[in-house]
Biopython code that builds the backbone (N, CA, C, O; Angstrom):
import numpy as np
from Bio.PDB.StructureBuilder import StructureBuilder

atoms = [
    (1, "MET", "N", (1.783, 6.832, 8.210)),
    (1, "MET", "CA", (1.456, 8.118, 7.639)),
    (1, "MET", "C", (-0.057, 8.172, 7.436)),
    (1, "MET", "O", (-0.660, 7.216, 6.950)),
    (2, "THR", "N", (-0.655, 9.282, 7.806)),
    (2, "THR", "CA", (-2.095, 9.463, 7.655)),
    (2, "THR", "C", (-2.407, 10.209, 6.362)),
    (2, "THR", "O", (-1.516, 10.754, 5.710)),
    (3, "LYS", "N", (-3.695, 10.222, 6.003)),
    (3, "LYS", "CA", (-4.098, 10.956, 4.803)),
    (3, "LYS", "C", (-3.755, 12.439, 4.959)),
    (3, "LYS", "O", (-3.343, 13.090, 3.998)),
    (4, "LYS", "N", (-3.925, 12.961, 6.153)),
    (4, "LYS", "CA", (-3.610, 14.372, 6.405)),
    (4, "LYS", "C", (-2.124, 14.650, 6.140)),
    (4, "LYS", "O", (-1.774, 15.682, 5.568)),
    (5, "GLU", "N", (-1.264, 13.731, 6.555)),
    (5, "GLU", "CA", (0.177, 13.891, 6.318)),
    (5, "GLU", "C", (0.509, 13.768, 4.833)),
    (5, "GLU", "O", (1.386, 14.470, 4.329)),
    (6, "ILE", "N", (-0.189, 12.881, 4.137)),
    (6, "ILE", "CA", (0.007, 12.753, 2.691)),
    (6, "ILE", "C", (-0.373, 14.061, 2.013)),
    (6, "ILE", "O", (0.361, 14.560, 1.160)),
    (7, "VAL", "N", (-1.518, 14.615, 2.392)),
    (7, "VAL", "CA", (-1.983, 15.881, 1.813)),
    (7, "VAL", "C", (-0.963, 16.981, 2.057)),
    (7, "VAL", "O", (-0.639, 17.730, 1.136)),
    (8, "LYS", "N", (-0.452, 17.094, 3.272)),
    (8, "LYS", "CA", (0.527, 18.145, 3.583)),
    (8, "LYS", "C", (1.798, 17.966, 2.765)),
    (8, "LYS", "O", (2.325, 18.935, 2.218)),
    (9, "THR", "N", (2.294, 16.742, 2.677)),
    (9, "THR", "CA", (3.519, 16.468, 1.918)),
    (9, "THR", "C", (3.350, 16.855, 0.451)),
    (9, "THR", "O", (4.209, 17.527, -0.121)),
    (10, "ILE", "N", (2.245, 16.430, -0.153)),
    (10, "ILE", "CA", (2.010, 16.748, -1.568)),
    (10, "ILE", "C", (1.801, 18.244, -1.748)),
    (10, "ILE", "O", (2.342, 18.840, -2.679)),
    (11, "SER", "N", (1.026, 18.849, -0.871)),
    (11, "SER", "CA", (0.763, 20.286, -0.942)),
    (11, "SER", "C", (2.057, 21.090, -0.896)),
    (11, "SER", "O", (2.234, 22.037, -1.662)),
    (12, "ASP", "N", (2.951, 20.711, -0.002)),
    (12, "ASP", "CA", (4.245, 21.403, 0.113)),
    (12, "ASP", "C", (5.077, 21.249, -1.156)),
    (12, "ASP", "O", (5.783, 22.176, -1.550)),
    (13, "LYS", "N", (4.998, 20.081, -1.798)),
    (13, "LYS", "CA", (5.814, 19.819, -2.989)),
    (13, "LYS", "C", (5.285, 20.493, -4.242)),
    (13, "LYS", "O", (6.072, 20.955, -5.068)),
    (14, "ILE", "N", (3.952, 20.560, -4.404)),
    (14, "ILE", "CA", (3.420, 21.068, -5.670)),
    (14, "ILE", "C", (2.856, 22.480, -5.585)),
    (14, "ILE", "O", (2.486, 23.058, -6.607)),
    (15, "GLY", "N", (2.784, 23.039, -4.387)),
    (15, "GLY", "CA", (2.392, 24.435, -4.251)),
    (15, "GLY", "C", (0.901, 24.718, -4.279)),
    (15, "GLY", "O", (0.503, 25.878, -4.393)),
    (16, "LEU", "N", (0.064, 23.692, -4.177)),
    (16, "LEU", "CA", (-1.372, 23.924, -4.052)),
    (16, "LEU", "C", (-1.716, 24.049, -2.575)),
    (16, "LEU", "O", (-0.936, 23.653, -1.709)),
    (17, "THR", "N", (-2.896, 24.604, -2.295)),
    (17, "THR", "CA", (-3.312, 24.679, -0.896)),
    (17, "THR", "C", (-3.609, 23.271, -0.397)),
    (17, "THR", "O", (-3.829, 22.352, -1.186)),
    (18, "GLN", "N", (-3.612, 23.119, 0.914)),
    (18, "GLN", "CA", (-3.925, 21.803, 1.476)),
    (18, "GLN", "C", (-5.364, 21.414, 1.158)),
    (18, "GLN", "O", (-5.662, 20.232, 0.984)),
    (19, "LEU", "N", (-6.266, 22.405, 1.082)),
    (19, "LEU", "CA", (-7.660, 22.115, 0.752)),
    (19, "LEU", "C", (-7.785, 21.577, -0.674)),
    (19, "LEU", "O", (-8.505, 20.608, -0.914)),
    (20, "GLN", "N", (-7.080, 22.208, -1.622)),
    (20, "GLN", "CA", (-7.092, 21.730, -3.010)),
    (20, "GLN", "C", (-6.469, 20.333, -3.102)),
    (20, "GLN", "O", (-6.990, 19.447, -3.778)),
    (21, "THR", "N", (-5.362, 20.165, -2.419)),
    (21, "THR", "CA", (-4.657, 18.881, -2.454)),
    (21, "THR", "C", (-5.497, 17.788, -1.809)),
    (21, "THR", "O", (-5.527, 16.658, -2.296)),
    (22, "LYS", "N", (-6.178, 18.118, -0.716)),
    (22, "LYS", "CA", (-7.032, 17.135, -0.037)),
    (22, "LYS", "C", (-8.113, 16.633, -0.990)),
    (22, "LYS", "O", (-8.413, 15.439, -1.016)),
    (23, "GLU", "N", (-8.698, 17.537, -1.770)),
    (23, "GLU", "CA", (-9.736, 17.148, -2.729)),
    (23, "GLU", "C", (-9.170, 16.213, -3.795)),
    (23, "GLU", "O", (-9.810, 15.226, -4.158)),
    (24, "ILE", "N", (-7.981, 16.515, -4.295)),
    (24, "ILE", "CA", (-7.339, 15.670, -5.308)),
    (24, "ILE", "C", (-7.043, 14.286, -4.733)),
    (24, "ILE", "O", (-7.322, 13.269, -5.369)),
    (25, "VAL", "N", (-6.478, 14.254, -3.531)),
    (25, "VAL", "CA", (-6.150, 12.977, -2.886)),
    (25, "VAL", "C", (-7.426, 12.168, -2.653)),
    (25, "VAL", "O", (-7.451, 10.967, -2.921)),
    (26, "GLN", "N", (-8.485, 12.813, -2.156)),
    (26, "GLN", "CA", (-9.739, 12.100, -1.900)),
    (26, "GLN", "C", (-10.337, 11.565, -3.195)),
    (26, "GLN", "O", (-10.816, 10.432, -3.236)),
    (27, "GLN", "N", (-10.311, 12.371, -4.251)),
    (27, "GLN", "CA", (-10.837, 11.920, -5.546)),
    (27, "GLN", "C", (-10.029, 10.728, -6.076)),
    (27, "GLN", "O", (-10.587, 9.811, -6.679)),
    (28, "THR", "N", (-8.716, 10.753, -5.844)),
    (28, "THR", "CA", (-7.859, 9.638, -6.260)),
    (28, "THR", "C", (-8.242, 8.371, -5.504)),
    (28, "THR", "O", (-8.403, 7.311, -6.108)),
    (29, "PHE", "N", (-8.387, 8.477, -4.189)),
    (29, "PHE", "CA", (-8.780, 7.320, -3.380)),
    (29, "PHE", "C", (-10.151, 6.798, -3.814)),
    (29, "PHE", "O", (-10.351, 5.589, -3.934)),
    (30, "ASP", "N", (-11.099, 7.723, -4.049)),
    (30, "ASP", "CA", (-12.440, 7.324, -4.478)),
    (30, "ASP", "C", (-12.392, 6.583, -5.812)),
    (30, "ASP", "O", (-13.088, 5.585, -5.998)),
    (31, "ALA", "N", (-11.568, 7.074, -6.741)),
    (31, "ALA", "CA", (-11.441, 6.429, -8.053)),
    (31, "ALA", "C", (-10.866, 5.021, -7.911)),
    (31, "ALA", "O", (-11.301, 4.098, -8.600)),
    (32, "ILE", "N", (-9.892, 4.857, -7.019)),
    (32, "ILE", "CA", (-9.305, 3.531, -6.788)),
    (32, "ILE", "C", (-10.368, 2.577, -6.241)),
    (32, "ILE", "O", (-10.497, 1.450, -6.717)),
    (33, "VAL", "N", (-11.122, 3.027, -5.247)),
    (33, "VAL", "CA", (-12.158, 2.178, -4.646)),
    (33, "VAL", "C", (-13.237, 1.844, -5.674)),
    (33, "VAL", "O", (-13.638, 0.687, -5.797)),
    (34, "ASP", "N", (-13.710, 2.856, -6.417)),
    (34, "ASP", "CA", (-14.753, 2.621, -7.420)),
    (34, "ASP", "C", (-14.287, 1.628, -8.481)),
    (34, "ASP", "O", (-15.047, 0.748, -8.886)),
    (35, "THR", "N", (-13.047, 1.765, -8.928)),
    (35, "THR", "CA", (-12.504, 0.852, -9.932)),
    (35, "THR", "C", (-12.402, -0.561, -9.377)),
    (35, "THR", "O", (-12.706, -1.526, -10.078)),
    (36, "LEU", "N", (-11.978, -0.691, -8.129)),
    (36, "LEU", "CA", (-11.897, -2.023, -7.513)),
    (36, "LEU", "C", (-13.267, -2.682, -7.442)),
    (36, "LEU", "O", (-13.401, -3.876, -7.708)),
    (37, "VAL", "N", (-14.278, -1.908, -7.086)),
    (37, "VAL", "CA", (-15.629, -2.457, -6.972)),
    (37, "VAL", "C", (-16.157, -2.870, -8.345)),
    (37, "VAL", "O", (-16.788, -3.919, -8.478)),
    (38, "GLU", "N", (-15.900, -2.048, -9.364)),
    (38, "GLU", "CA", (-16.430, -2.321, -10.701)),
    (38, "GLU", "C", (-15.608, -3.358, -11.466)),
    (38, "GLU", "O", (-16.167, -4.277, -12.064)),
    (39, "GLU", "N", (-14.301, -3.212, -11.445)),
    (39, "GLU", "CA", (-13.446, -4.052, -12.286)),
    (39, "GLU", "C", (-12.641, -5.094, -11.510)),
    (39, "GLU", "O", (-12.073, -6.012, -12.102)),
    (40, "ARG", "N", (-12.594, -4.949, -10.189)),
    (40, "ARG", "CA", (-11.894, -5.871, -9.285)),
    (40, "ARG", "C", (-10.379, -5.886, -9.440)),
    (40, "ARG", "O", (-9.710, -6.742, -8.863)),
    (41, "ARG", "N", (-9.830, -4.956, -10.207)),
    (41, "ARG", "CA", (-8.371, -4.916, -10.363)),
    (41, "ARG", "C", (-7.972, -3.517, -10.809)),
    (41, "ARG", "O", (-8.618, -2.916, -11.668)),
    (42, "ILE", "N", (-6.897, -3.008, -10.213)),
    (42, "ILE", "CA", (-6.341, -1.739, -10.660)),
    (42, "ILE", "C", (-4.825, -1.843, -10.595)),
    (42, "ILE", "O", (-4.252, -2.181, -9.559)),
    (43, "GLU", "N", (-4.194, -1.547, -11.710)),
    (43, "GLU", "CA", (-2.737, -1.631, -11.810)),
    (43, "GLU", "C", (-2.174, -0.225, -11.936)),
    (43, "GLU", "O", (-2.506, 0.508, -12.867)),
    (44, "LEU", "N", (-1.325, 0.139, -10.996)),
    (44, "LEU", "CA", (-0.658, 1.437, -11.013)),
    (44, "LEU", "C", (0.811, 1.185, -11.307)),
    (44, "LEU", "O", (1.560, 0.737, -10.439)),
    (45, "ARG", "N", (1.215, 1.473, -12.530)),
    (45, "ARG", "CA", (2.593, 1.202, -12.964)),
    (45, "ARG", "C", (3.593, 1.840, -12.001)),
    (45, "ARG", "O", (3.382, 2.949, -11.511)),
    (46, "ASN", "N", (4.675, 1.126, -11.741)),
    (46, "ASN", "CA", (5.741, 1.545, -10.829)),
    (46, "ASN", "C", (5.278, 1.667, -9.376)),
    (46, "ASN", "O", (6.000, 2.202, -8.535)),
    (47, "PHE", "N", (4.077, 1.171, -9.084)),
    (47, "PHE", "CA", (3.600, 1.202, -7.705)),
    (47, "PHE", "C", (3.153, -0.189, -7.282)),
    (47, "PHE", "O", (3.743, -0.788, -6.383)),
    (48, "GLY", "N", (2.102, -0.711, -7.934)),
    (48, "GLY", "CA", (1.643, -2.044, -7.592)),
    (48, "GLY", "C", (0.261, -2.330, -8.139)),
    (48, "GLY", "O", (-0.299, -1.543, -8.903)),
    (49, "VAL", "N", (-0.281, -3.471, -7.736)),
    (49, "VAL", "CA", (-1.587, -3.916, -8.222)),
    (49, "VAL", "C", (-2.499, -4.193, -7.031)),
    (49, "VAL", "O", (-2.156, -4.961, -6.133)),
    (50, "PHE", "N", (-3.674, -3.548, -7.039)),
    (50, "PHE", "CA", (-4.724, -3.846, -6.079)),
    (50, "PHE", "C", (-5.693, -4.787, -6.780)),
    (50, "PHE", "O", (-6.009, -4.605, -7.956)),
    (51, "GLU", "N", (-6.163, -5.796, -6.048)),
    (51, "GLU", "CA", (-7.080, -6.744, -6.665)),
    (51, "GLU", "C", (-8.073, -7.248, -5.625)),
    (51, "GLU", "O", (-7.713, -7.492, -4.473)),
    (52, "VAL", "N", (-9.331, -7.402, -6.048)),
    (52, "VAL", "CA", (-10.352, -7.983, -5.184)),
    (52, "VAL", "C", (-10.353, -9.484, -5.442)),
    (52, "VAL", "O", (-10.493, -9.932, -6.580)),
    (53, "LYS", "N", (-10.197, -10.251, -4.373)),
    (53, "LYS", "CA", (-10.198, -11.708, -4.496)),
    (53, "LYS", "C", (-11.254, -12.284, -3.555)),
    (53, "LYS", "O", (-11.591, -11.700, -2.525)),
    (54, "LYS", "N", (-11.758, -13.440, -3.945)),
    (54, "LYS", "CA", (-12.771, -14.117, -3.139)),
    (54, "LYS", "C", (-12.085, -15.170, -2.280)),
    (54, "LYS", "O", (-11.406, -16.060, -2.791)),
    (55, "ARG", "N", (-12.269, -15.056, -0.975)),
    (55, "ARG", "CA", (-11.748, -16.070, -0.055)),
    (55, "ARG", "C", (-12.830, -17.118, 0.163)),
    (55, "ARG", "O", (-13.971, -16.791, 0.488)),
    (56, "ALA", "N", (-12.465, -18.356, -0.015)),
    (56, "ALA", "CA", (-13.420, -19.456, 0.147)),
    (56, "ALA", "C", (-13.823, -19.611, 1.610)),
    (56, "ALA", "O", (-13.088, -19.228, 2.520)),
    (57, "ALA", "N", (-14.996, -20.178, 1.810)),
    (57, "ALA", "CA", (-15.434, -20.501, 3.171)),
    (57, "ALA", "C", (-14.455, -21.516, 3.750)),
    (57, "ALA", "O", (-13.873, -22.319, 3.021)),
    (58, "ARG", "N", (-14.281, -21.469, 5.060)),
    (58, "ARG", "CA", (-13.321, -22.379, 5.681)),
    (58, "ARG", "C", (-13.693, -22.621, 7.136)),
    (58, "ARG", "O", (-14.539, -21.937, 7.711)),
    (59, "LYS", "N", (-13.041, -23.600, 7.697)),
    (59, "LYS", "CA", (-13.182, -23.885, 9.130)),
    (59, "LYS", "C", (-12.027, -23.195, 9.840)),
    (59, "LYS", "O", (-10.899, -23.188, 9.348)),
    (60, "ALA", "N", (-12.316, -22.618, 10.994)),
    (60, "ALA", "CA", (-11.278, -21.957, 11.783)),
    (60, "ALA", "C", (-11.468, -22.358, 13.240)),
    (60, "ALA", "O", (-12.397, -23.086, 13.590)),
    (61, "ARG", "N", (-10.574, -21.870, 14.068)),
    (61, "ARG", "CA", (-10.648, -22.191, 15.490)),
    (61, "ARG", "C", (-10.624, -20.888, 16.288)),
    (61, "ARG", "O", (-9.784, -20.018, 16.056)),
    (62, "ASN", "N", (-11.557, -20.768, 17.226)),
    (62, "ASN", "CA", (-11.581, -19.619, 18.119)),
    (62, "ASN", "C", (-10.377, -19.746, 19.046)),
    (62, "ASN", "O", (-10.289, -20.718, 19.796)),
    (63, "PRO", "N", (-9.434, -18.781, 19.014)),
    (63, "PRO", "CA", (-8.221, -18.920, 19.824)),
    (63, "PRO", "C", (-8.478, -18.915, 21.334)),
    (63, "PRO", "O", (-7.688, -19.479, 22.092)),
    (64, "ARG", "N", (-9.565, -18.292, 21.778)),
    (64, "ARG", "CA", (-9.867, -18.261, 23.214)),
    (64, "ARG", "C", (-10.416, -19.584, 23.717)),
    (64, "ARG", "O", (-9.998, -20.104, 24.751)),
    (65, "THR", "N", (-11.368, -20.115, 22.952)),
    (65, "THR", "CA", (-12.070, -21.309, 23.439)),
    (65, "THR", "C", (-11.601, -22.597, 22.779)),
    (65, "THR", "O", (-11.836, -23.689, 23.298)),
    (66, "GLY", "N", (-10.937, -22.468, 21.634)),
    (66, "GLY", "CA", (-10.519, -23.654, 20.904)),
    (66, "GLY", "C", (-11.651, -24.256, 20.079)),
    (66, "GLY", "O", (-11.460, -25.245, 19.371)),
    (67, "GLU", "N", (-12.830, -23.650, 20.176)),
    (67, "GLU", "CA", (-13.998, -24.142, 19.449)),
    (67, "GLU", "C", (-13.824, -23.940, 17.941)),
    (67, "GLU", "O", (-13.321, -22.906, 17.501)),
    (68, "ARG", "N", (-14.244, -24.934, 17.156)),
    (68, "ARG", "CA", (-14.169, -24.820, 15.696)),
    (68, "ARG", "C", (-15.366, -24.011, 15.216)),
    (68, "ARG", "O", (-16.496, -24.223, 15.655)),
    (69, "VAL", "N", (-15.095, -23.079, 14.305)),
    (69, "VAL", "CA", (-16.161, -22.226, 13.777)),
    (69, "VAL", "C", (-16.089, -22.201, 12.256)),
    (69, "VAL", "O", (-15.025, -22.392, 11.667)),
    (70, "ASP", "N", (-17.233, -21.963, 11.637)),
    (70, "ASP", "CA", (-17.290, -21.820, 10.189)),
    (70, "ASP", "C", (-17.101, -20.346, 9.844)),
    (70, "ASP", "O", (-17.752, -19.473, 10.418)),
    (71, "VAL", "N", (-16.204, -20.081, 8.903)),
    (71, "VAL", "CA", (-15.990, -18.719, 8.416)),
    (71, "VAL", "C", (-16.553, -18.672, 7.002)),
    (71, "VAL", "O", (-16.148, -19.449, 6.138)),
    (72, "ALA", "N", (-17.485, -17.759, 6.775)),
    (72, "ALA", "CA", (-18.135, -17.646, 5.467)),
    (72, "ALA", "C", (-17.153, -17.111, 4.426)),
    (72, "ALA", "O", (-16.154, -16.476, 4.762)),
    (73, "GLU", "N", (-17.461, -17.384, 3.149)),
    (73, "GLU", "CA", (-16.631, -16.823, 2.090)),
    (73, "GLU", "C", (-16.769, -15.308, 2.124)),
    (73, "GLU", "O", (-17.794, -14.776, 2.551)),
    (74, "LYS", "N", (-15.729, -14.621, 1.673)),
    (74, "LYS", "CA", (-15.789, -13.162, 1.643)),
    (74, "LYS", "C", (-14.820, -12.635, 0.600)),
    (74, "LYS", "O", (-13.913, -13.336, 0.150)),
    (75, "TYR", "N", (-15.036, -11.389, 0.231)),
    (75, "TYR", "CA", (-14.149, -10.717, -0.714)),
    (75, "TYR", "C", (-13.146, -9.882, 0.070)),
    (75, "TYR", "O", (-13.500, -9.229, 1.051)),
    (76, "VAL", "N", (-11.893, -9.909, -0.372)),
    (76, "VAL", "CA", (-10.839, -9.137, 0.278)),
    (76, "VAL", "C", (-10.042, -8.389, -0.787)),
    (76, "VAL", "O", (-9.975, -8.814, -1.940)),
    (77, "VAL", "N", (-9.444, -7.280, -0.387)),
    (77, "VAL", "CA", (-8.576, -6.523, -1.284)),
    (77, "VAL", "C", (-7.141, -6.945, -1.000)),
    (77, "VAL", "O", (-6.695, -6.950, 0.147)),
    (78, "THR", "N", (-6.426, -7.298, -2.063)),
    (78, "THR", "CA", (-5.015, -7.652, -1.923)),
    (78, "THR", "C", (-4.178, -6.597, -2.638)),
    (78, "THR", "O", (-4.671, -5.886, -3.513)),
    (79, "PHE", "N", (-2.919, -6.508, -2.259)),
    (79, "PHE", "CA", (-1.999, -5.571, -2.905)),
    (79, "PHE", "C", (-0.690, -6.286, -3.161)),
    (79, "PHE", "O", (-0.119, -6.912, -2.268)),
    (80, "LYS", "N", (-0.222, -6.185, -4.398)),
    (80, "LYS", "CA", (1.087, -6.735, -4.747)),
    (80, "LYS", "C", (1.953, -5.561, -5.175)),
    (80, "LYS", "O", (1.664, -4.916, -6.183)),
    (81, "PRO", "N", (3.008, -5.275, -4.426)),
    (81, "PRO", "CA", (3.850, -4.127, -4.768)),
    (81, "PRO", "C", (4.564, -4.321, -6.095)),
    (81, "PRO", "O", (4.875, -5.442, -6.497)),
    (82, "GLY", "N", (4.820, -3.197, -6.772)),
    (82, "GLY", "CA", (5.579, -3.224, -8.012)),
    (82, "GLY", "C", (7.055, -3.441, -7.733)),
    (82, "GLY", "O", (7.501, -3.381, -6.587)),
    (83, "LYS", "N", (7.808, -3.696, -8.801)),
    (83, "LYS", "CA", (9.241, -3.980, -8.662)),
    (83, "LYS", "C", (9.983, -2.839, -7.983)),
    (83, "LYS", "O", (10.829, -3.067, -7.119)),
    (84, "GLU", "N", (9.666, -1.618, -8.374)),
    (84, "GLU", "CA", (10.370, -0.462, -7.807)),
    (84, "GLU", "C", (10.168, -0.376, -6.289)),
    (84, "GLU", "O", (11.117, -0.126, -5.545)),
    (85, "MET", "N", (8.932, -0.584, -5.839)),
    (85, "MET", "CA", (8.658, -0.540, -4.405)),
    (85, "MET", "C", (9.384, -1.676, -3.692)),
    (85, "MET", "O", (9.959, -1.471, -2.623)),
    (86, "GLU", "N", (9.359, -2.863, -4.273)),
    (86, "GLU", "CA", (10.051, -3.995, -3.662)),
    (86, "GLU", "C", (11.550, -3.740, -3.558)),
    (86, "GLU", "O", (12.177, -4.103, -2.563)),
    (87, "GLU", "N", (12.129, -3.111, -4.594)),
    (87, "GLU", "CA", (13.564, -2.807, -4.566)),
    (87, "GLU", "C", (13.891, -1.822, -3.452)),
    (87, "GLU", "O", (14.900, -1.977, -2.764)),
    (88, "LYS", "N", (13.047, -0.811, -3.268)),
    (88, "LYS", "CA", (13.292, 0.177, -2.210)),
    (88, "LYS", "C", (13.171, -0.454, -0.828)),
    (88, "LYS", "O", (13.936, -0.125, 0.078)),
    (89, "VAL", "N", (12.215, -1.354, -0.669)),
    (89, "VAL", "CA", (12.071, -2.056, 0.610)),
    (89, "VAL", "C", (13.275, -2.961, 0.844)),
    (89, "VAL", "O", (13.774, -3.066, 1.964)),
    (90, "ARG", "N", (13.737, -3.613, -0.218)),
    (90, "ARG", "CA", (14.922, -4.468, -0.109)),
    (90, "ARG", "C", (16.133, -3.630, 0.305)),
    (90, "ARG", "O", (16.940, -4.067, 1.126)),
    (91, "MET", "N", (16.260, -2.432, -0.259)),
    (91, "MET", "CA", (17.361, -1.539, 0.112)),
    (91, "MET", "C", (17.251, -1.149, 1.588)),
    (91, "MET", "O", (18.262, -1.025, 2.280)),
    (92, "LEU", "N", (16.025, -0.957, 2.062)),
    (92, "LEU", "CA", (15.811, -0.638, 3.472)),
    (92, "LEU", "C", (16.288, -1.795, 4.348)),
    (92, "LEU", "O", (16.934, -1.585, 5.375)),
    (93, "GLU", "N", (15.962, -3.013, 3.929)),
    (93, "GLU", "CA", (16.426, -4.199, 4.666)),
    (93, "GLU", "C", (17.949, -4.254, 4.688)),
    (93, "GLU", "O", (18.555, -4.541, 5.720)),
    (94, "MET", "N", (18.567, -3.973, 3.525)),
    (94, "MET", "CA", (20.028, -3.997, 3.440)),
    (94, "MET", "C", (20.640, -2.913, 4.327)),
    (94, "MET", "O", (21.670, -3.133, 4.964)),
    (95, "ALA", "N", (20.001, -1.743, 4.364)),
    (95, "ALA", "CA", (20.496, -0.649, 5.195)),
    (95, "ALA", "C", (20.443, -1.029, 6.671)),
    (95, "ALA", "O", (21.376, -0.752, 7.423)),
    (96, "GLU", "N", (19.349, -1.664, 7.080)),
    (96, "GLU", "CA", (19.219, -2.100, 8.473)),
    (96, "GLU", "C", (20.264, -3.156, 8.816)),
    (96, "GLU", "O", (20.854, -3.127, 9.896)),
    (97, "ALA", "N", (20.489, -4.091, 7.890)),
    (97, "ALA", "CA", (21.486, -5.141, 8.121)),
    (97, "ALA", "C", (22.880, -4.533, 8.224)),
    (97, "ALA", "O", (23.662, -4.915, 9.094)),
    (98, "ALA", "N", (23.193, -3.590, 7.340)),
    (98, "ALA", "CA", (24.505, -2.941, 7.364)),
    (98, "ALA", "C", (24.680, -2.160, 8.660)),
    (98, "ALA", "O", (25.753, -2.172, 9.264)),
    (99, "LYS", "N", (23.621, -1.484, 9.079)),
    (99, "LYS", "CA", (23.663, -0.690, 10.309)),
    (99, "LYS", "C", (23.937, -1.583, 11.522)),
    (99, "LYS", "O", (24.701, -1.212, 12.414)),
    (100, "SER", "N", (23.309, -2.758, 11.545)),
    (100, "SER", "CA", (23.503, -3.657, 12.680)),
    (100, "SER", "C", (24.898, -4.276, 12.690)),
    (100, "SER", "O", (25.357, -4.764, 13.723)),
    (101, "HIS", "N", (25.579, -4.258, 11.530)),
    (101, "HIS", "CA", (26.941, -4.783, 11.442)),
    (101, "HIS", "C", (27.989, -3.668, 11.441)),
    (101, "HIS", "O", (29.174, -3.928, 11.233)),
    (102, "GLY", "N", (27.550, -2.427, 11.673)),
    (102, "GLY", "CA", (28.483, -1.307, 11.738)),
    (102, "GLY", "C", (29.022, -0.858, 10.392)),
    (102, "GLY", "O", (30.044, -0.174, 10.339)),
    (103, "GLU", "N", (28.356, -1.229, 9.300)),
    (103, "GLU", "CA", (28.794, -0.831, 7.965)),
    (103, "GLU", "C", (28.015, 0.398, 7.510)),
    (103, "GLU", "O", (26.987, 0.743, 8.093)),
    (104, "ALA", "N", (28.514, 1.054, 6.461)),
    (104, "ALA", "CA", (27.803, 2.193, 5.883)),
    (104, "ALA", "C", (26.596, 1.670, 5.107)),
    (104, "ALA", "O", (26.743, 0.779, 4.270)),
    (105, "PRO", "N", (25.402, 2.213, 5.375)),
    (105, "PRO", "CA", (24.217, 1.732, 4.669)),
    (105, "PRO", "C", (24.183, 2.222, 3.226)),
    (105, "PRO", "O", (24.720, 3.288, 2.924)),
    (106, "PRO", "N", (23.547, 1.445, 2.315)),
    (106, "PRO", "CA", (23.395, 1.910, 0.935)),
    (106, "PRO", "C", (22.423, 3.078, 0.894)),
    (106, "PRO", "O", (21.568, 3.201, 1.771)),
    (107, "THR", "N", (22.541, 3.937, -0.110)),
    (107, "THR", "CA", (21.631, 5.078, -0.219)),
    (107, "THR", "C", (20.327, 4.619, -0.847)),
    (107, "THR", "O", (20.309, 3.788, -1.755)),
    (108, "ILE", "N", (19.235, 5.180, -0.342)),
    (108, "ILE", "CA", (17.907, 4.839, -0.821)),
    (108, "ILE", "C", (17.319, 6.076, -1.474)),
    (108, "ILE", "O", (17.129, 7.097, -0.813)),
    (109, "SER", "N", (17.030, 5.994, -2.770)),
    (109, "SER", "CA", (16.451, 7.117, -3.497)),
    (109, "SER", "C", (14.940, 7.070, -3.368)),
    (109, "SER", "O", (14.323, 6.029, -3.592)),
    (110, "THR", "N", (14.337, 8.209, -3.002)),
    (110, "THR", "CA", (12.885, 8.269, -2.913)),
    (110, "THR", "C", (12.304, 9.110, -4.035)),
    (110, "THR", "O", (11.110, 9.411, -4.028)),
    (111, "ALA", "N", (13.124, 9.489, -4.990)),
    (111, "ALA", "CA", (12.653, 10.299, -6.104)),
    (111, "ALA", "C", (11.735, 9.482, -6.998)),
    (111, "ALA", "O", (11.918, 8.278, -7.177)),
    (112, "ALA", "N", (10.741, 10.168, -7.554)),
    (112, "ALA", "CA", (9.824, 9.503, -8.481)),
    (112, "ALA", "C", (10.553, 9.187, -9.774)),
    (112, "ALA", "O", (11.460, 9.918, -10.174)),
    (113, "PRO", "N", (10.159, 8.093, -10.436)),
    (113, "PRO", "CA", (10.816, 7.737, -11.695)),
    (113, "PRO", "C", (10.485, 8.745, -12.784)),
    (113, "PRO", "O", (9.435, 9.386, -12.748)),
    (114, "ALA", "N", (11.365, 8.880, -13.731)),
    (114, "ALA", "CA", (11.133, 9.778, -14.857)),
    (114, "ALA", "C", (10.007, 9.215, -15.710)),
    (114, "ALA", "O", (9.918, 8.000, -15.886)),
    (115, "PRO", "N", (9.137, 10.086, -16.249)),
    (115, "PRO", "CA", (8.002, 9.594, -17.056)),
    (115, "PRO", "C", (8.436, 8.947, -18.338)),
    (115, "PRO", "O", (7.597, 8.489, -19.113)),
]
sb = StructureBuilder()
sb.init_structure("model")
sb.init_model(0)
sb.init_chain("A")
sb.init_seg("    ")
for serial, (resi, resn, name, xyz) in enumerate(atoms, 1):
    if name == "N":
        sb.init_residue(resn, " ", resi, " ")
    sb.init_atom(name, np.array(xyz, "f"), 0.0, 1.0, " ", f" {name:<3s}", serial, name[0])
structure = sb.get_structure()
């Protein structure tokens, strides 16, 4: 799914124009990035946790040549899904398994949780 598709989906659900929704979505993304840069962690309840982590320098191997190379330390963004997201993905796995065995798949709710 692209940002444009996210904007259209949200716009259709809440009744704002796509231009208004695009601005809200962009501001949300900007806030997430700014928070990650400043605080290195952002927790979105019922969704997951984004965190900036430092990867240590290491030795690696060039897959083409087999030559050993040094990889410098770097910062990376990690994401750990929340329980609700993991449960929905697990249900998707169960649905696929049931489908491959000719069974009725379990229903997967995509509704947002009650506040």
